[in-house]
C-alpha positions as semicolon CSV with decimal commas, in nm:
position;residue;x (nm);y (nm);z (nm)
1;M;0,000;0,000;0,000
2;T;0,142;0,339;-0,099
3;L;0,168;0,641;0,131
4;A;-0,104;0,818;-0,070
5;E;-0,347;0,529;-0,012
6;M;-0,272;0,526;0,361
7;Q;-0,359;0,895;0,404
8;F;-0,668;0,957;0,614
9;V;-0,942;1,156;0,442
10;P;-1,110;1,376;0,705
11;P;-1,490;1,340;0,703
12;D;-1,714;1,628;0,598
13;L;-1,874;1,702;0,935
14;R;-2,116;1,954;0,782
15;L;-2,317;1,670;0,630
16;A;-2,373;1,515;0,972
17;S;-2,421;1,848;1,150
18;A;-2,784;1,769;1,237
19;E;-2,681;1,443;1,407
20;I;-2,394;1,616;1,591
21;F;-2,629;1,893;1,706
22;M;-2,889;1,638;1,824
23;L;-2,630;1,436;2,020
24;A;-2,477;1,746;2,181
25;M;-2,819;1,880;2,285
26;A;-2,938;1,541;2,417
27;C;-2,627;1,521;2,640
28;L;-2,670;1,885;2,748
29;I;-3,041;1,833;2,837
30;L;-2,944;1,520;3,032
31;I;-2,710;1,732;3,248
32;V;-2,941;2,037;3,274
33;D;-3,228;1,814;3,390
34;L;-3,025;1,712;3,698
35;F;-3,058;2,071;3,826
36;V;-3,426;2,117;3,738
37;K;-3,636;2,125;4,058
38;D;-3,971;2,183;3,882
39;K;-4,178;1,862;3,888
40;R;-4,340;1,959;3,554
41;R;-3,996;1,956;3,385
42;T;-4,094;2,262;3,179
43;V;-3,730;2,361;3,109
44;T;-3,647;2,010;2,988
45;Y;-3,959;1,999;2,769
46;V;-3,894;2,340;2,610
47;L;-3,526;2,258;2,546
48;T;-3,627;1,927;2,381
49;Q;-3,873;2,103;2,149
50;L;-3,613;2,374;2,067
51;T;-3,360;2,098;1,987
52;L;-3,601;1,948;1,733
53;V;-3,666;2,291;1,581
54;G;-3,290;2,353;1,563
55;A;-3,230;2,014;1,398
56;T;-3,498;2,097;1,139
57;V;-3,328;2,428;1,057
58;V;-2,981;2,267;1,037
59;T;-3,106;1,985;0,808
60;I;-3,279;2,230;0,571
61;L;-2,974;2,461;0,560
62;M;-2,739;2,169;0,485
63;T;-2,955;2,022;0,206
64;T;-2,764;2,022;-0,124
65;G;-3,000;1,813;-0,338
66;Q;-2,699;1,599;-0,440
67;I;-2,589;1,251;-0,329
68;V;-2,280;1,303;-0,110
69;Y;-2,084;1,038;0,086
70;T;-1,864;1,097;0,389
71;F;-1,711;0,909;0,688
72;S;-1,535;0,672;0,443
73;G;-1,863;0,598;0,262
74;M;-2,052;0,505;0,582
75;Y;-2,284;0,807;0,568
76;V;-2,485;0,938;0,275
77;G;-2,652;1,276;0,243
78;D;-2,931;1,299;-0,015
79;L;-3,272;1,460;-0,067
80;M;-3,471;1,152;0,040
81;G;-3,282;1,138;0,371
82;D;-3,328;1,512;0,433
83;L;-3,703;1,499;0,358
84;L;-3,755;1,198;0,588
85;K;-3,554;1,368;0,865
86;V;-3,762;1,687;0,847
87;F;-4,082;1,479;0,871
88;L;-3,922;1,287;1,159
89;Y;-3,852;1,606;1,360
90;I;-4,205;1,737;1,298
91;T;-4,353;1,401;1,404
92;V;-4,151;1,389;1,728
93;M;-4,248;1,751;1,806
94;V;-4,616;1,662;1,757
95;V;-4,575;1,349;1,973
96;L;-4,427;1,557;2,258
97;F;-4,704;1,819;2,229
98;Y;-4,976;1,555;2,246
99;S;-4,815;1,361;2,530
100;R;-4,737;1,661;2,755
101;G;-5,063;1,649;2,955
102;Y;-5,063;1,269;2,968
103;V;-4,707;1,258;3,106
104;L;-4,777;1,526;3,371
105;D;-5,070;1,320;3,504
106;R;-4,835;1,026;3,570
107;P;-4,550;1,104;3,815
108;Q;-4,352;0,793;3,709
109;M;-4,330;0,933;3,355
110;A;-4,296;1,305;3,430
111;R;-3,917;1,280;3,436
112;G;-3,638;1,424;3,227
113;E;-3,551;1,073;3,108
114;Y;-3,867;1,064;2,895
115;Y;-3,743;1,361;2,692
116;T;-3,377;1,258;2,667
117;L;-3,471;0,903;2,563
118;T;-3,696;1,055;2,295
119;L;-3,400;1,256;2,162
120;F;-3,164;0,957;2,164
121;A;-3,427;0,748;1,982
122;T;-3,463;1,030;1,728
123;L;-3,083;1,035;1,684
124;G;-3,091;0,659;1,619
125;M;-3,354;0,710;1,348
126;M;-3,148;0,991;1,190
127;V;-2,847;0,757;1,172
128;M;-3,065;0,485;1,014
129;I;-3,201;0,728;0,754
130;S;-2,854;0,839;0,640
131;A;-2,672;0,505;0,671
132;N;-2,474;0,376;0,374
133;H;-2,304;0,089;0,557
134;F;-2,425;-0,222;0,738
135;L;-2,252;-0,118;1,061
136;T;-2,404;0,232;1,055
137;I;-2,750;0,081;1,005
138;Y;-2,697;-0,153;1,298
139;I;-2,573;0,126;1,527
140;G;-2,881;0,334;1,438
141;I;-3,119;0,042;1,496
142;E;-2,967;-0,043;1,835
143;L;-2,968;0,320;1,953
144;L;-3,338;0,343;1,861
145;S;-3,427;0,000;2,004
146;L;-3,252;0,045;2,341
147;S;-3,418;0,385;2,386
148;L;-3,761;0,236;2,306
149;Y;-3,715;-0,057;2,548
150;A;-3,646;0,191;2,829
151;M;-3,937;0,417;2,727
152;V;-4,187;0,129;2,727
153;A;-4,076;0,031;3,081
154;L;-4,060;0,392;3,207
155;N;-4,377;0,354;3,416
156;R;-4,229;0,104;3,660
157;D;-4,551;0,073;3,862
158;S;-4,733;-0,073;3,562
159;V;-4,712;-0,454;3,533
160;S;-4,838;-0,445;3,171
161;A;-4,571;-0,189;3,071
162;T;-4,292;-0,399;3,227
163;E;-4,425;-0,713;3,056
164;A;-4,447;-0,531;2,722
165;A;-4,089;-0,404;2,759
166;M;-3,959;-0,756;2,831
167;K;-4,138;-0,903;2,527
168;Y;-4,013;-0,619;2,310
169;F;-3,657;-0,663;2,437
170;V;-3,645;-1,041;2,383
171;L;-3,802;-1,030;2,036
172;G;-3,596;-0,723;1,943
173;A;-3,275;-0,907;2,033
174;L;-3,387;-1,201;1,816
175;A;-3,459;-0,966;1,523
176;S;-3,120;-0,795;1,563
177;G;-2,956;-1,138;1,551
178;L;-3,140;-1,225;1,228
179;L;-3,041;-0,891;1,075
180;L;-2,675;-0,927;1,174
181;Y;-2,660;-1,285;1,048
182;G;-2,809;-1,176;0,715
183;M;-2,560;-0,889;0,690
184;S;-2,265;-1,119;0,765
185;M;-2,377;-1,365;0,494
186;I;-2,417;-1,083;0,241
187;Y;-2,069;-0,960;0,337
188;G;-1,938;-1,313;0,279
189;A;-2,106;-1,323;-0,063
190;T;-1,995;-0,979;-0,183
191;G;-1,689;-0,886;0,023
192;T;-1,819;-0,540;0,118
193;L;-2,025;-0,382;0,397
194;E;-2,086;-0,059;0,207
195;I;-2,433;-0,038;0,049
196;S;-2,327;0,153;-0,265
197;G;-2,029;-0,087;-0,301
198;L;-2,271;-0,378;-0,265
199;A;-2,468;-0,257;-0,570
200;E;-2,145;-0,232;-0,775
201;R;-2,031;-0,587;-0,680
202;L;-2,371;-0,735;-0,771
203;F;-2,392;-0,544;-1,099
204;S;-2,047;-0,664;-1,207
205;G;-2,134;-1,026;-1,112
206;Q;-1,869;-1,054;-0,836
207;A;-2,108;-1,205;-0,579
208;N;-2,185;-1,563;-0,477
209;R;-2,559;-1,573;-0,551
210;T;-2,629;-1,884;-0,339
211;I;-2,492;-1,734;-0,017
212;L;-2,650;-1,399;-0,111
213;G;-2,993;-1,568;-0,134
214;F;-2,959;-1,714;0,217
215;G;-2,837;-1,378;0,352
216;L;-3,136;-1,204;0,195
217;V;-3,380;-1,428;0,381
218;F;-3,232;-1,328;0,717
219;L;-3,197;-0,962;0,615
220;V;-3,561;-0,936;0,503
221;S;-3,669;-1,112;0,825
222;G;-3,488;-0,851;1,034
223;I;-3,639;-0,565;0,833
224;A;-3,986;-0,727;0,858
225;F;-3,959;-0,723;1,238
226;K;-3,875;-0,352;1,242
227;L;-4,174;-0,284;1,014
228;G;-4,392;-0,518;1,220
229;V;-4,529;-0,730;0,937
230;V;-4,657;-1,091;0,954
231;P;-4,511;-1,333;1,069
232;F;-4,279;-1,101;1,267
233;H;-4,566;-0,901;1,416
234;M;-4,605;-1,078;1,754
235;W;-4,463;-0,787;1,953
236;I;-4,682;-0,511;1,809
237;P;-5,023;-0,573;1,980
238;D;-4,865;-0,643;2,320
239;V;-4,628;-0,345;2,308
240;Y;-4,894;-0,103;2,177
241;H;-5,135;-0,219;2,450
242;G;-4,893;-0,248;2,740
243;A;-4,683;0,065;2,684
244;P;-4,799;0,403;2,819
245;T;-5,007;0,570;2,544
246;A;-4,748;0,850;2,503
247;V;-4,484;0,587;2,421
248;T;-4,727;0,391;2,200
249;L;-4,783;0,710;1,998
250;F;-4,406;0,747;1,952
251;I;-4,358;0,380;1,849
252;A;-4,658;0,396;1,612
253;S;-4,531;0,697;1,421
254;A;-4,167;0,806;1,397
255;P;-3,988;0,464;1,367
256;K;-4,198;0,384;1,058
257;L;-4,012;0,661;0,870
258;A;-3,672;0,515;0,965
259;A;-3,787;0,161;0,875
260;F;-3,893;0,285;0,529
261;A;-3,548;0,446;0,485
262;I;-3,381;0,114;0,578
263;V;-3,589;-0,072;0,318
264;M;-3,490;0,182;0,052
265;R;-3,121;0,186;0,147
266;L;-3,072;-0,190;0,179
267;L;-3,305;-0,338;-0,081
268;V;-3,329;-0,065;-0,346
269;N;-2,995;0,118;-0,324
270;G;-2,789;-0,193;-0,242
271;L;-2,969;-0,504;-0,366
272;L;-3,173;-0,386;-0,667
273;V;-2,995;-0,639;-0,892
274;A;-3,132;-0,916;-0,665
275;S;-3,482;-0,760;-0,667
276;Q;-3,653;-1,071;-0,801
277;D;-3,537;-1,260;-0,490
278;W;-3,651;-1,009;-0,226
279;Q;-3,965;-0,893;-0,408
280;L;-4,121;-1,239;-0,379
281;M;-4,049;-1,240;-0,004
282;L;-4,202;-0,894;0,037
283;L;-4,505;-1,002;-0,168
284;I;-4,576;-1,290;0,072
285;L;-4,519;-1,067;0,377
286;S;-4,747;-0,799;0,231
287;V;-5,045;-1,026;0,156
288;L;-5,015;-1,207;0,492
289;S;-4,994;-0,874;0,680
290;M;-5,303;-0,730;0,511
291;A;-5,497;-1,052;0,579
292;V;-5,393;-1,114;0,941
293;G;-5,390;-0,744;1,038
294;N;-5,739;-0,665;0,910
295;F;-5,914;-0,983;1,026
296;A;-5,750;-0,979;1,372
297;A;-5,840;-0,611;1,422
298;I;-6,214;-0,689;1,386
299;A;-6,212;-0,894;1,709
300;Q;-6,048;-0,623;1,923
301;T;-6,237;-0,420;2,183
302;N;-5,927;-0,230;2,295
303;L;-5,857;0,063;2,062
304;K;-5,478;0,044;2,102
305;R;-5,477;-0,327;2,010
306;M;-5,708;-0,255;1,717
307;L;-5,472;0,015;1,593
308;A;-5,177;-0,226;1,642
309;Y;-5,332;-0,483;1,406
310;S;-5,432;-0,196;1,178
311;A;-5,064;-0,085;1,169
312;I;-4,965;-0,438;1,059
313;S;-5,210;-0,421;0,767
314;H;-5,093;-0,069;0,671
315;M;-4,729;-0,176;0,664
316;G;-4,835;-0,466;0,440
317;F;-5,006;-0,217;0,209
318;M;-4,696;0,004;0,202
319;L;-4,484;-0,296;0,096
320;L;-4,698;-0,332;-0,220
321;G;-4,514;-0,035;-0,366
322;M;-4,178;-0,198;-0,289
323;V;-4,296;-0,522;-0,459
324;T;-4,395;-0,357;-0,789
325;G;-4,093;-0,129;-0,844
326;V;-3,907;-0,369;-1,073
327;V;-4,101;-0,603;-1,303
328;G;-3,906;-0,873;-1,488
329;G;-3,583;-0,677;-1,461
330;D;-3,752;-0,360;-1,596
331;A;-3,712;-0,066;-1,354
332;R;-3,924;0,193;-1,540
333;Y;-4,201;0,163;-1,278
334;A;-3,957;0,204;-0,989
335;L;-3,990;0,579;-0,923
336;N;-4,371;0,572;-0,931
337;A;-4,394;0,263;-0,708
338;Y;-4,137;0,371;-0,449
339;S;-4,268;0,730;-0,428
340;S;-4,621;0,594;-0,371
341;S;-4,486;0,386;-0,079
342;M;-4,310;0,692;0,061
343;F;-4,628;0,902;0,030
344;Y;-4,820;0,623;0,204
345;I;-4,581;0,603;0,499
346;L;-4,574;0,983;0,550
347;T;-4,953;1,014;0,546
348;Y;-4,996;0,706;0,770
349;V;-4,763;0,860;1,030
350;L;-4,961;1,188;1,016
351;T;-5,296;1,010;1,067
352;S;-5,162;0,771;1,331
353;A;-5,028;1,065;1,536
354;G;-5,371;1,231;1,535
355;T;-5,548;0,909;1,635
356;F;-5,328;0,838;1,937
357;G;-5,339;1,210;2,022
358;M;-5,717;1,175;2,061
359;I;-5,677;0,870;2,288
360;M;-5,444;1,071;2,514
361;L;-5,681;1,368;2,509
362;L;-5,955;1,151;2,666
363;A;-5,714;0,988;2,914
364;R;-5,704;1,111;3,274
365;A;-5,482;1,041;3,574
366;G;-5,511;0,670;3,648
367;F;-5,739;0,609;3,348
368;E;-5,609;0,520;3,002
369;S;-5,929;0,564;2,792
370;D;-5,808;0,309;2,537
371;E;-6,121;0,094;2,506
372;I;-6,346;0,155;2,205
373;S;-6,638;0,189;2,451
374;D;-6,459;0,489;2,612
375;F;-6,535;0,686;2,295
376;A;-6,913;0,629;2,332
377;G;-7,111;0,948;2,275
378;L;-6,798;1,158;2,209
379;N;-7,003;1,373;1,969
380;K;-7,226;1,486;2,260
381;R;-6,925;1,570;2,477
382;S;-6,725;1,750;2,208
383;P;-6,854;1,767;1,848
384;W;-6,528;1,919;1,723
385;F;-6,300;1,646;1,865
386;A;-6,546;1,380;1,747
387;A;-6,518;1,529;1,396
388;M;-6,136;1,519;1,418
389;M;-6,141;1,154;1,526
390;M;-6,389;1,073;1,249
391;M;-6,149;1,226;0,993
392;M;-5,867;1,007;1,124
393;M;-6,081;0,692;1,106
394;F;-6,207;0,776;0,754
395;S;-5,849;0,841;0,638
396;L;-5,719;0,512;0,784
397;A;-6,012;0,330;0,621
398;G;-5,926;0,487;0,283
399;I;-6,256;0,669;0,235
400;P;-6,260;0,955;-0,022
401;F;-6,166;1,238;0,001
402;F;-5,922;1,204;0,285
403;V;-5,549;1,159;0,247
404;G;-5,562;0,785;0,327
405;F;-5,772;0,727;0,016
406;F;-5,517;0,890;-0,215
407;A;-5,230;0,709;-0,040
408;K;-5,401;0,375;-0,105
409;F;-5,500;0,482;-0,457
410;S;-5,142;0,579;-0,552
411;V;-5,008;0,242;-0,431
412;L;-5,284;0,048;-0,613
413;Q;-5,213;0,250;-0,929
414;A;-4,847;0,142;-0,913
415;V;-4,952;-0,221;-0,854
416;V;-5,191;-0,223;-1,155
417;A;-4,934;-0,045;-1,378
418;A;-4,685;-0,323;-1,298
419;G;-4,937;-0,586;-1,410
420;Y;-5,029;-0,730;-1,068
421;L;-5,408;-0,698;-1,108
422;W;-5,483;-0,989;-0,872
423;L;-5,273;-0,823;-0,602
424;A;-5,463;-0,495;-0,639
425;I;-5,797;-0,681;-0,608
426;A;-5,674;-0,861;-0,293
427;A;-5,559;-0,527;-0,144
428;V;-5,898;-0,364;-0,214
429;F;-6,078;-0,662;-0,053
430;F;-5,865;-0,639;0,263
431;S;-5,921;-0,260;0,274
432;L;-6,299;-0,321;0,268
433;V;-6,258;-0,561;0,561
434;G;-6,057;-0,293;0,742
435;A;-6,325;-0,028;0,684
436;Y;-6,557;-0,222;0,918
437;Y;-6,357;-0,173;1,237
438;Y;-6,277;0,193;1,163
439;L;-6,642;0,275;1,096
440;R;-6,736;0,091;1,417
441;V;-6,541;0,354;1,613
442;V;-6,731;0,632;1,429
443;K;-7,062;0,456;1,506
444;V;-6,973;0,435;1,878
445;M;-6,881;0,808;1,887
446;Y;-7,199;0,929;1,716
447;F;-7,473;0,680;1,802
448;D;-7,391;0,523;2,142
449;P;-7,494;0,697;2,467
450;P;-7,198;0,861;2,650
451;V;-7,053;0,689;2,957
452;H;-6,925;1,023;3,092
453;T;-7,117;1,345;3,033
454;S;-6,844;1,593;3,131
455;R;-6,708;1,816;2,856
456;I;-6,356;1,748;2,733
457;E;-6,109;2,011;2,850
458;A;-5,782;2,044;2,661
459;P;-5,500;2,302;2,661
460;M;-5,522;2,556;2,380
461;D;-5,197;2,437;2,214
462;V;-5,330;2,079;2,198
463;K;-5,664;2,202;2,057
464;I;-5,486;2,398;1,786
465;L;-5,250;2,111;1,704
466;M;-5,529;1,851;1,693
467;S;-5,731;2,079;1,465
468;A;-5,428;2,136;1,240
469;N;-5,365;1,760;1,230
470;G;-5,726;1,686;1,131
471;L;-5,731;1,962;0,869
472;A;-5,399;1,838;0,726
473;V;-5,555;1,491;0,681
474;A;-5,853;1,652;0,503
475;L;-5,662;1,907;0,291
476;L;-5,391;1,661;0,180
477;G;-5,676;1,441;0,060
478;V;-5,804;1,724;-0,162
479;F;-5,460;1,855;-0,266
480;P;-5,219;1,559;-0,249
481;Q;-5,011;1,666;-0,551
482;T;-4,753;1,878;-0,364
483;L;-4,652;1,605;-0,119
484;M;-4,662;1,337;-0,392
485;S;-4,435;1,549;-0,615
486;L;-4,198;1,611;-0,323
487;C;-4,171;1,234;-0,258
488;A;-4,107;1,164;-0,630
489;L;-3,846;1,444;-0,656
490;S;-3,659;1,330;-0,343
491;L;-3,638;0,972;-0,474
492;L;-3,542;1,088;-0,825
493;R;-3,246;1,281;-0,678
494;S;-3,148;0,999;-0,440
495;L;-3,172;0,669;-0,636
C-alpha cells in the first residue's frame, strides 16, 4: 500500500451536523435536567422542542439536493434522507405536544428521562435514515431500540408496561440477531459492507448468488420485524397495548419513517440487482400482513390493540409499492412505485399521530381511555374532537376524500401499472374488511350513549394542534399533488 493510499481523508462534518447537534443537545439536556427542581420539567420539555426545531433548521440549511458520501462511505446525504428527517422532527415535536398532559398526570413518567430518551431514539432514526453501511444501520437500529425498550418500561408501577418491555426486548434481540446474520452472509457473498459498493459488486457479477440468497432471507426477516409485518408481528399488539399511550404514539409513528429508509437503502440502493429474490419475499409478507392485520383487528375491543393490528395491515399495504418497483428486470415503474410507498408512509404517520393524540386527550390520571367503549357518545361531549377523530378513522379506512384514500389509490395504481391486477384486487378486498372496524369507532362516537357526560377540556396548544392535524388529513386528501411530487423528486435525486 502506498503512502497516498494510507492517508486519512477527514470526514465532511457539515453533512452530519444535524446528528452532531442532536447528540450534543441530548447530552446537554441530560445534564441540565439534573438541576431542574420543577416537577413539571418545563425547562427540559422546552429545550427538547427547541432541539427538534434547531435540527430541522440545520437539516434544511445543509440540504444540497446531491448525493454526497462521507465518513469513508458510511454516511450518505441525499434529498430523500433530508425529507424523511424533516418529517421525523415534525412528528416527534407533535408526539411531545400531544403527550405533555398525559405525562404530567403520571408522576412515574414526568421525568427528564422521557425527553432525553426521545431525543436519543430520534438520533438513532437519523443515523438509520442516512446510513450507507451495514454497521451504521446496525448502530442506528440499536440506539433506537434500546431507547424504546427503556421508554416502554418507564412507568415502573405498571405490570403491563414492564411485561411489554420484556417481550419487546427479547423479540428485538432475536430480530437484531437475524439482521446481523443476514448482513454477515451478504458480506461473505460480496466482500463489502458498504451499500453503494454492494450494488457495484452485484452489478459486475462478483457475488456468490447462493450465499446472497440465504443472507437475503435473514436480512428481510430482520427488516420485517422492524416494520412489524406478519409473521414477525407478535410484539406489536402487546407493546402497543402495554406501553404508556405517550410511548405507543411514539412507536406507532416516527420509527416507521426510519424503517422505510432502511428498506430503501438496503433493498433498493444496495440489492436492486437481486430484486426478483426479495420482491417475492415482500409479496408474501405484504399479503399475509393485510390478511392477518385486518381480520384480527375486527375482534379487538381495545382501541390500542385494534390500531396495532391496523398498523400491521398498513405496513403490508406500504410494501406493495416496494414489490412492484421492478417487473421482470424492468425498472421503469420504480420511481412511481417507491414514491407511492413513501407518500403512504408519510400520510400514515400523520394520521396515526392524530389518532393516538385523541386517545391521550380523553385519558385522565389513572385512566387510560383506550377501550373503544370509552369513545361512546364523544359527539355529545365535544362535536369538534369527534369530527377530528372521524377524519382520522375515515383516512385510515381509505374513504374519499381524505389523504388515506389517495395514499391507497397511488399504491394500487403502481400495482396495476406493474401488471399485478390480482394483487390490487386482494388489497382492495382487505381494505374493505378494514373499513368495518374503523367505521365501528365512528358509530360508537356518534350513536352510542356517552358513559361520561363531562365536557372534554384540553390546553389551547393541543386544541390547535389537533385541529391542524385533522385539517392536514382533510386538505392533503383534496390537494395531495404537492406532497406526492416532493416524494417523487426526493427519490429521483437519491436513487
